[in-house]
DSSP file (Angstrom, degrees, kcal/mol; ACC not computed):
  #  RESIDUE AA STRUCTURE BP1 BP2  ACC     N-H-->O    O-->H-N    N-H-->O    O-->H-N    TCO  KAPPA ALPHA  PHI   PSI    X-CA   Y-CA   Z-CA
    1    1 A X              0   0    0      0, 0.0   100,-2.3     0, 0.0     2,-0.3   0.000 360.0 360.0 360.0 144.1    4.5   -0.4    2.0
    2    2 A X  E     -AB  68 100A   0     66,-2.6    66,-3.3    98,-0.2     2,-0.6  -0.932 360.0-131.2-130.4 154.3    3.5    3.1    0.9
    3    3 A X  E     -AB  67  99A   0     96,-3.1    96,-1.8    -2,-0.3     2,-0.5  -0.941  21.5-153.5-104.0 120.1    5.1    5.8   -1.2
    4    4 A X  E     -AB  66  98A   0     62,-3.4    62,-2.1    -2,-0.6     2,-0.5  -0.819   7.6-165.2 -93.0 130.8    5.0    9.2    0.4
    5    5 A X  E     -AB  65  97A   0     92,-3.1    92,-2.3    -2,-0.5     2,-0.5  -0.976   5.5-174.4-117.6 121.0    5.0   12.1   -2.0
    6    6 A X  E     -AB  64  96A   0     58,-2.7    58,-3.0    -2,-0.5     2,-0.7  -0.964  10.5-161.3-120.5 117.3    5.8   15.5   -0.5
    7    7 A X  E     -AB  63  95A   0     88,-3.1    88,-2.0    -2,-0.5     2,-0.6  -0.877  13.1-162.0 -96.9 114.6    5.6   18.6   -2.7
    8    8 A X  E     -AB  62  94A   0     54,-3.6    54,-2.2    -2,-0.7    86,-0.2  -0.872   9.8-159.9-104.2 121.6    7.5   21.3   -0.9
    9    9 A X  S    S+     0   0    0     84,-1.6     2,-0.7    -2,-0.6    -1,-0.1   0.809  81.0  55.2 -74.4 -30.7    6.8   24.9   -2.1
   10   10 A X    >   -     0   0    0     83,-0.5     3,-1.9     1,-0.1     4,-0.3  -0.891  68.6-162.2-105.9 107.9    9.9   26.5   -0.7
   11   11 A X  G >  S+     0   0    0     -2,-0.7     3,-1.2    49,-0.5     4,-0.5   0.750  85.4  70.3 -63.1 -23.2   13.0   24.7   -2.1
   12   12 A X  G 3  S+     0   0    0      1,-0.2     4,-0.5     2,-0.1    -1,-0.3   0.742  93.1  59.6 -64.4 -21.0   15.2   26.2    0.6
   13   13 A X  G <> S+     0   0    0     -3,-1.9     4,-2.3     1,-0.2    -1,-0.2   0.666  83.1  81.8 -79.6 -17.0   13.4   24.0    3.2
   14   14 A X  H <> S+     0   0    0     -3,-1.2     4,-2.8    -4,-0.3     5,-0.2   0.901  87.7  51.9 -62.8 -44.2   14.3   20.7    1.5
   15   15 A X  H  > S+     0   0    0     -4,-0.5     4,-2.1    -3,-0.3    -1,-0.2   0.928 112.7  46.9 -56.3 -44.7   17.8   20.4    3.0
   16   16 A X  H  > S+     0   0    0     -4,-0.5     4,-2.1     2,-0.2    -1,-0.2   0.860 111.0  51.6 -68.0 -36.0   16.4   21.0    6.5
   17   17 A X  H  X S+     0   0    0     -4,-2.3     4,-2.5     2,-0.2    -1,-0.2   0.936 110.2  48.6 -64.1 -46.5   13.6   18.4    5.9
   18   18 A X  H  X S+     0   0    0     -4,-2.8     4,-2.4     1,-0.2    -2,-0.2   0.867 109.3  53.3 -63.3 -35.6   16.1   15.8    4.8
   19   19 A X  H  X S+     0   0    0     -4,-2.1     4,-2.3    -5,-0.2    -1,-0.2   0.908 108.5  49.8 -63.9 -41.2   18.2   16.6    7.9
   20   20 A X  H  X S+     0   0    0     -4,-2.1     4,-1.7     2,-0.2    -2,-0.2   0.909 108.8  52.8 -62.2 -41.8   15.1   16.0   10.0
   21   21 A X  H  <>S+     0   0    0     -4,-2.5     5,-2.8     1,-0.2     4,-0.5   0.945 109.1  49.5 -56.1 -48.2   14.5   12.7    8.1
   22   22 A X  H ><5S+     0   0    0     -4,-2.4     3,-1.4     1,-0.2    -2,-0.2   0.912 108.5  52.3 -59.0 -44.1   18.1   11.6    8.9
   23   23 A X  H 3<5S+     0   0    0     -4,-2.3    -1,-0.2     1,-0.3    -2,-0.2   0.817 110.4  49.4 -61.7 -30.1   17.6   12.5   12.6
   24   24 A X  T 3<5S-     0   0    0     -4,-1.7    -1,-0.3    -3,-0.4    -2,-0.2   0.457 120.5-109.2 -87.4  -2.3   14.5   10.3   12.6
   25   25 A X  T < 5S+     0   0    0     -3,-1.4     2,-0.6    -4,-0.5    -3,-0.2   0.642  73.3 139.5  83.3  14.3   16.3    7.4   11.0
   26   26 A X      < +     0   0    0     -5,-2.8     2,-0.3    -6,-0.2    -1,-0.3  -0.838  24.7 165.7 -94.7 119.2   14.5    7.8    7.7
   27   27 A X        +     0   0    0     -2,-0.6    87,-0.1     1,-0.1    86,-0.0  -0.867  38.8  53.3-129.5 162.2   16.9    7.3    4.8
   28   28 A X        +     0   0    0     -2,-0.3    39,-0.2     1,-0.2    -1,-0.1   0.719  62.1 152.5  91.1  22.1   16.6    6.7    1.0
   29   29 A X        -     0   0    0     -3,-0.2     2,-0.4    37,-0.1    -1,-0.2  -0.456  32.8-143.5 -81.7 161.1   14.4    9.6   -0.1
   30   30 A X  E     -C   65   0A   0     35,-2.2    35,-3.0    -2,-0.1     2,-0.4  -0.973   8.7-156.7-124.4 138.8   14.6   11.0   -3.6
   31   31 A X  E     -C   64   0A   0     -2,-0.4     2,-0.3    33,-0.2    33,-0.2  -0.964  11.7-179.5-121.5 131.8   14.2   14.7   -4.5
   32   32 A X  E     -C   63   0A   0     31,-2.7    31,-3.2    -2,-0.4     2,-0.2  -0.944  31.7-112.9-125.7 148.4   13.1   16.1   -7.8
   33   33 A X  E     -C   62   0A   0     -2,-0.3     2,-0.3    29,-0.2    29,-0.2  -0.566  44.4-179.0 -69.8 143.5   12.5   19.6   -9.1
   34   34 A X  E     -C   61   0A   0     27,-2.2    27,-1.0    25,-0.3     2,-0.4  -0.959  19.6-151.2-145.4 164.1    8.9   20.2   -9.9
   35   35 A X        -     0   0    0     -2,-0.3     2,-0.1    25,-0.1    23,-0.1  -1.000  19.8-122.6-140.4 136.1    6.6   22.9  -11.2
   36   36 A X     >  -     0   0    0     -2,-0.4     4,-1.7     1,-0.1     3,-0.4  -0.369  27.2-113.1 -76.6 157.7    2.9   23.6  -10.6
   37   37 A X  H  > S+     0   0    0      1,-0.2     4,-2.9     2,-0.2     5,-0.3   0.866 113.2  59.3 -57.6 -41.1    0.3   23.7  -13.3
   38   38 A X  H  > S+     0   0    0      1,-0.2     4,-2.5     2,-0.2    14,-0.3   0.890 106.1  48.3 -59.7 -39.5   -0.3   27.4  -12.8
   39   39 A X  H  > S+     0   0    0     -3,-0.4     4,-1.7     2,-0.2    -1,-0.2   0.893 112.4  48.1 -69.0 -39.0    3.3   28.2  -13.6
   40   40 A X  H  X S+     0   0    0     -4,-1.7     4,-1.3     2,-0.2    -2,-0.2   0.951 115.3  44.2 -65.1 -48.2    3.3   26.1  -16.7
   41   41 A X  H  X S+     0   0    0     -4,-2.9     4,-3.4     1,-0.2     7,-0.3   0.896 111.0  54.5 -64.4 -39.7    0.1   27.5  -18.0
   42   42 A X  H  < S+     0   0    0     -4,-2.5     7,-0.3     6,-0.3    -1,-0.2   0.851 106.9  52.3 -62.8 -33.9    1.2   31.1  -17.2
   43   43 A X  H  < S+     0   0    0     -4,-1.7    -1,-0.2    -5,-0.2    -2,-0.2   0.838 122.6  28.0 -70.8 -32.7    4.4   30.6  -19.2
   44   44 A X  H  < S+     0   0    0     -4,-1.3     2,-0.5    -3,-0.3    -2,-0.2   0.718 124.9  41.3-103.1 -26.0    2.5   29.4  -22.3
   45   45 A X    ><  -     0   0    0     -4,-3.4     3,-1.9    -5,-0.2     4,-0.4  -0.922  66.1-156.5-128.8 105.2   -0.9   31.1  -22.1
   46   46 A X  G >  S+     0   0    0     -2,-0.5     3,-1.7     1,-0.3     4,-0.4   0.794  90.2  67.6 -53.7 -32.2   -0.8   34.7  -20.9
   47   47 A X  G >  S+     0   0    0      1,-0.3     3,-0.7     2,-0.1    -1,-0.3   0.855  99.7  51.1 -55.6 -34.6   -4.4   34.6  -19.7
   48   48 A X  G X> S+     0   0    0     -3,-1.9     3,-1.9    -7,-0.3     4,-0.7   0.510  81.4  93.8 -83.2  -4.7   -3.3   32.2  -17.0
   49   49 A X  G X4 S+     0   0    0     -3,-1.7     3,-0.7    -4,-0.4    -1,-0.2   0.809  77.9  61.7 -60.6 -28.2   -0.4   34.4  -15.7
   50   50 A X  G <4 S+     0   0    0     -3,-0.7    -1,-0.3    -4,-0.4    -2,-0.1   0.717  98.9  57.3 -69.7 -18.5   -2.7   35.9  -13.1
   51   51 A X  G <4 S+     0   0    0     -3,-1.9    -1,-0.2   -13,-0.2    -2,-0.2   0.665  84.3  97.4 -85.7 -16.9   -3.1   32.5  -11.5
   52   52 A X  S << S-     0   0    0     -3,-0.7     2,-0.2    -4,-0.7     6,-0.0  -0.481  88.3-103.9 -71.4 142.2    0.6   32.0  -11.0
   53   53 A X    >   -     0   0    0     -2,-0.2     3,-1.2     1,-0.1     2,-0.1  -0.463  35.9-118.8 -68.8 133.4    1.7   32.8   -7.5
   54   54 A X  T 3  S+     0   0    0      1,-0.2     3,-0.1    -2,-0.2    -1,-0.1  -0.458  94.7  23.1 -71.0 143.8    3.5   36.1   -7.3
   55   55 A X  T 3  S+     0   0    0      1,-0.2     2,-0.5    -2,-0.1    -1,-0.2   0.391  98.7 104.5  84.6  -4.5    7.0   36.0   -6.0
   56   56 A X    <   -     0   0    0     -3,-1.2     2,-0.2   -46,-0.0    -1,-0.2  -0.944  61.2-144.2-113.9 127.9    7.6   32.4   -7.0
   57   57 A X    >   -     0   0    0     -2,-0.5     3,-1.3     1,-0.1   -18,-0.1  -0.603  34.6 -92.1 -84.7 148.9    9.6   31.5  -10.0
   58   58 A X  T 3  S+     0   0    0      1,-0.2    -1,-0.1    -2,-0.2   -23,-0.1  -0.283 110.2  26.1 -58.4 144.2    8.6   28.4  -12.1
   59   59 A X  T 3  S+     0   0    0    -23,-0.1   -25,-0.3    -3,-0.1    -1,-0.2   0.557  82.5 121.5  83.1   8.6   10.3   25.2  -11.1
   60   60 A X    <   +     0   0    0     -3,-1.3   -49,-0.5   -27,-0.1   -25,-0.1   0.633  45.8  95.3 -84.0 -12.0   10.8   26.2   -7.6
   61   61 A X  E     - C   0  34A   0    -27,-1.0   -27,-2.2   -51,-0.1     2,-0.4  -0.405  60.8-152.7 -71.3 154.8    8.9   23.4   -6.0
   62   62 A X  E     -AC   8  33A   0    -54,-2.2   -54,-3.6   -29,-0.2     2,-0.5  -0.988   2.2-152.0-124.9 140.7   10.7   20.3   -4.8
   63   63 A X  E     -AC   7  32A   0    -31,-3.2   -31,-2.7    -2,-0.4     2,-0.4  -0.964   8.2-160.5-116.1 125.7    9.1   16.9   -4.7
   64   64 A X  E     -AC   6  31A   0    -58,-3.0   -58,-2.7    -2,-0.5     2,-0.4  -0.886   0.7-161.6-106.6 132.2   10.4   14.3   -2.2
   65   65 A X  E     +AC   5  30A   0    -35,-3.0   -35,-2.2    -2,-0.4     2,-0.4  -0.958  14.6 172.3-113.0 131.0    9.6   10.6   -2.5
   66   66 A X  E     -A    4   0A   0    -62,-2.1   -62,-3.4    -2,-0.4     2,-0.5  -0.995  29.2-133.3-140.0 131.1   10.0    8.3    0.5
   67   67 A X  E     -A    3   0A   0     -2,-0.4     2,-0.4   -39,-0.2   -64,-0.2  -0.733  26.3-160.2 -82.0 130.5    9.1    4.7    0.9
   68   68 A X  E     -A    2   0A   0    -66,-3.3   -66,-2.6    -2,-0.5     3,-0.1  -0.933  18.0-176.5-116.9 131.8    7.2    4.2    4.2
   69   69 A X        +     0   0    0     -2,-0.4     2,-0.3   -68,-0.2    -1,-0.1   0.698  66.0  16.3 -98.3 -22.7    6.9    0.8    5.9
   70   70 A X  S  > S-     0   0    0      1,-0.1     4,-2.0   -68,-0.1    -1,-0.1  -0.925  72.6-107.6-147.7 167.2    4.7    1.6    8.9
   71   71 A X  H  > S+     0   0    0     -2,-0.3     4,-2.3     2,-0.2     5,-0.2   0.846 119.0  58.2 -64.3 -33.9    2.3    4.1   10.4
   72   72 A X  H  > S+     0   0    0      2,-0.2     4,-2.0     1,-0.2    -1,-0.2   0.926 106.9  46.2 -62.6 -45.0    5.0    5.1   12.9
   73   73 A X  H  > S+     0   0    0      2,-0.2     4,-2.6     1,-0.2    -1,-0.2   0.891 109.5  55.4 -63.7 -39.0    7.4    6.0   10.0
   74   74 A X  H  X S+     0   0    0     -4,-2.0     4,-2.6     1,-0.2     5,-0.3   0.931 108.0  48.0 -58.8 -46.5    4.6    8.0    8.4
   75   75 A X  H  X S+     0   0    0     -4,-2.3     4,-2.4     1,-0.2    -1,-0.2   0.889 111.5  51.2 -62.0 -39.6    4.1   10.0   11.5
   76   76 A X  H  X S+     0   0    0     -4,-2.0     4,-2.4     2,-0.2    -2,-0.2   0.922 111.8  46.2 -63.5 -44.1    7.8   10.6   11.8
   77   77 A X  H  X S+     0   0    0     -4,-2.6     4,-2.4     2,-0.2    -2,-0.2   0.936 114.9  45.2 -66.6 -46.9    8.1   11.8    8.2
   78   78 A X  H  X S+     0   0    0     -4,-2.6     4,-2.7     1,-0.2     5,-0.2   0.910 113.5  51.4 -64.2 -40.4    5.1   14.1    8.4
   79   79 A X  H  X S+     0   0    0     -4,-2.4     4,-1.9    -5,-0.3    -1,-0.2   0.910 109.5  50.2 -60.8 -42.2    6.3   15.5   11.7
   80   80 A X  H  X S+     0   0    0     -4,-2.4     4,-0.8     2,-0.2    -2,-0.2   0.916 112.1  47.4 -62.7 -43.4    9.7   16.2   10.2
   81   81 A X  H >X S+     0   0    0     -4,-2.4     4,-2.9     1,-0.2     3,-0.9   0.938 112.9  47.7 -63.8 -46.8    8.2   18.0    7.3
   82   82 A X  H 3X S+     0   0    0     -4,-2.7     4,-1.5     1,-0.3    -1,-0.2   0.781 102.1  63.2 -70.7 -25.6    5.9   20.1    9.5
   83   83 A X  H 3< S+     0   0    0     -4,-1.9    -1,-0.3    -5,-0.2    -2,-0.2   0.816 116.1  32.7 -63.5 -27.5    8.7   21.0   11.9
   84   84 A X  H << S+     0   0    0     -3,-0.9    -2,-0.2    -4,-0.8    -1,-0.1   0.894 131.7  26.8 -94.7 -50.1   10.3   22.8    8.9
   85   85 A X  H  < S-     0   0    0     -4,-2.9    -3,-0.2     1,-0.3     2,-0.2   0.661 102.6-127.8 -91.2 -15.6    7.4   24.1    6.8
   86   86 A X     <  -     0   0    0     -4,-1.5    -1,-0.3    -5,-0.4     2,-0.2  -0.479  62.8  -7.2  93.9-172.9    4.8   24.5    9.5
   87   87 A X    >   -     0   0    0      1,-0.2     3,-2.0    -2,-0.2     6,-0.0  -0.374  60.2-144.7 -60.0 121.7    1.3   23.1    9.4
   88   88 A X  T 3  S+     0   0    0      1,-0.3     6,-0.3    -2,-0.2     5,-0.2   0.655  96.2  69.6 -65.7 -15.1    0.6   21.6    6.0
   89   89 A X  T 3  S+     0   0    0      4,-0.1    -1,-0.3     2,-0.1     2,-0.2   0.636  86.7  84.5 -75.5 -13.2   -3.0   22.8    6.2
   90   90 A X  S X  S-     0   0    0     -3,-2.0     3,-0.6     1,-0.1     4,-0.5  -0.571  91.9 -95.5 -88.6 154.3   -1.7   26.4    5.9
   91   91 A X  T 3  S+     0   0    0      1,-0.2    -1,-0.1    -2,-0.2    -2,-0.1  -0.222 100.5  23.5 -66.6 157.5   -1.1   28.0    2.5
   92   92 A X  T 3  S+     0   0    0      1,-0.1    -1,-0.2    -4,-0.1   -82,-0.1   0.768  97.8  94.6  61.9  31.3    2.4   28.1    0.9
   93   93 A X  S <  S-     0   0    0     -3,-0.6   -84,-1.6     1,-0.3   -83,-0.5   0.747  83.0 -98.1-111.0 -62.4    3.7   25.1    2.8
   94   94 A X  E     -B    8   0A   0     -4,-0.5     2,-0.4    -6,-0.3    -1,-0.3  -0.970  22.1 -96.1 163.3-175.7    3.3   22.0    0.7
   95   95 A X  E     -B    7   0A   0    -88,-2.0   -88,-3.1    -2,-0.3     2,-0.4  -0.999  26.9-168.8-135.4 135.7    1.2   18.9    0.0
   96   96 A X  E     +B    6   0A   0     -2,-0.4     2,-0.3   -90,-0.2   -90,-0.2  -0.991  15.0 158.8-127.9 135.3    1.9   15.4    1.3
   97   97 A X  E     -B    5   0A   0    -92,-2.3   -92,-3.1    -2,-0.4     2,-0.3  -0.966  23.4-144.5-146.5 161.6    0.1   12.2    0.1
   98   98 A X  E     -B    4   0A   0     -2,-0.3     2,-0.3   -94,-0.2   -94,-0.2  -0.951   8.7-169.5-127.6 152.7    0.7    8.5    0.2
   99   99 A X  E     -B    3   0A   0    -96,-1.8   -96,-3.1    -2,-0.3     2,-0.1  -0.990  32.9-103.6-135.4 145.0   -0.1    5.8   -2.3
  100  100 A X  E     -B    2   0A   0     -2,-0.3     2,-0.6   -98,-0.2   -98,-0.2  -0.393  28.0-140.6 -67.3 145.3    0.1    2.0   -1.8
  101  101 A X        +     0   0    0   -100,-2.3     3,-0.1     1,-0.1    -1,-0.1  -0.939  20.1 179.1-109.2 115.7    3.1    0.3   -3.4
  102  102 A X  S    S+     0   0    0     -2,-0.6     2,-0.4     1,-0.3    -1,-0.1   0.776  71.8  20.2 -85.9 -28.7    2.2   -3.1   -4.9
  103  103 A X        +     0   0    0      2,-0.0     2,-0.3     0, 0.0    -1,-0.3  -0.999  61.2 163.4-144.7 137.5    5.7   -3.9   -6.2
  104  104 A X        -     0   0    0     -2,-0.4     2,-0.4    -3,-0.1     4,-0.1  -0.924   8.1-176.6-154.3 128.5    9.2   -2.7   -5.3
  105  105 A X        +     0   0    0     -2,-0.3    -2,-0.0     1,-0.1     0, 0.0  -0.995  69.6  25.5-127.7 129.1   12.5   -4.2   -6.1
  106  106 A X  S    S+     0   0    0     -2,-0.4     3,-0.4     0, 0.0     4,-0.3   0.285  89.8  95.2 107.8 -10.0   15.8   -2.8   -4.9
  107  107 A X    >>  +     0   0    0      1,-0.2     4,-1.9     2,-0.1     3,-0.5   0.538  56.9  90.8 -90.3  -5.6   14.7   -0.9   -1.8
  108  108 A X  H 3> S+     0   0    0      1,-0.2     4,-2.5     2,-0.2    -1,-0.2   0.835  82.0  58.3 -61.0 -31.5   15.5   -3.7    0.7
  109  109 A X  H 3> S+     0   0    0     -3,-0.4     4,-2.0     2,-0.2    -1,-0.2   0.890 105.4  49.9 -64.3 -38.6   19.0   -2.3    1.2
  110  110 A X  H <> S+     0   0    0     -3,-0.5     4,-2.1    -4,-0.3    -2,-0.2   0.936 113.0  45.5 -64.2 -46.5   17.5    1.0    2.4
  111  111 A X  H  X S+     0   0    0     -4,-1.9     4,-2.3     1,-0.2    -2,-0.2   0.863 110.1  54.1 -68.6 -35.9   15.2   -0.8    4.8
  112  112 A X  H  X S+     0   0    0     -4,-2.5     4,-2.0    -5,-0.2    -1,-0.2   0.921 109.6  48.4 -61.7 -43.0   17.9   -3.1    6.1
  113  113 A X  H  X S+     0   0    0     -4,-2.0     4,-1.8     2,-0.2    -2,-0.2   0.903 110.4  51.1 -63.9 -42.1   20.1    0.0    6.9
  114  114 A X  H  X S+     0   0    0     -4,-2.1     4,-0.8     1,-0.2    -1,-0.2   0.911 110.4  49.3 -61.8 -42.1   17.2    1.7    8.7
  115  115 A X  H  X S+     0   0    0     -4,-2.3     4,-0.6     1,-0.2     3,-0.5   0.858 107.4  54.5 -68.3 -34.6   16.6   -1.4   10.8
  116  116 A X  H >< S+     0   0    0     -4,-2.0     3,-0.9     1,-0.2    -1,-0.2   0.883 104.5  55.2 -62.6 -38.2   20.3   -1.6   11.7
  117  117 A X  H 3< S+     0   0    0     -4,-1.8    -1,-0.2     1,-0.2    -2,-0.2   0.733 102.9  56.6 -68.3 -22.3   20.2    1.9   12.9
  118  118 A X  H 3<        0   0    0     -4,-0.8    -1,-0.2    -3,-0.5    -2,-0.2   0.661 360.0 360.0 -82.4 -17.2   17.3    1.1   15.3
  119  119 A X    <<        0   0    0     -3,-0.9    -1,-0.2    -4,-0.6    -2,-0.2   0.482 360.0 360.0 -81.9 360.0   19.3   -1.7   17.1
């Protein structure tokens, strides 16, 4: 099992990404407000204000967390994200990464529901 972390730069895209997840049978994600380092530093240290992206207000990023069970699910999630934000290799889209999960308790209900939907 892996935890996929997706930092989405345009918060307006998150609803559409979650809808794509639902269409792909991926459920149980969590979304948090997040802020990049440049915005935090720009707010507290004027010298860094030039590094903050113009036109973006602090706190506008959204971070999505999704537990992934397989490579197939990983491809579905990344595909869903890129259908909305575009190629993640391009600027101003987002960042996606995964980390291994060594322990998880309580997510079995989410995975059971996903498996029921596949039958």
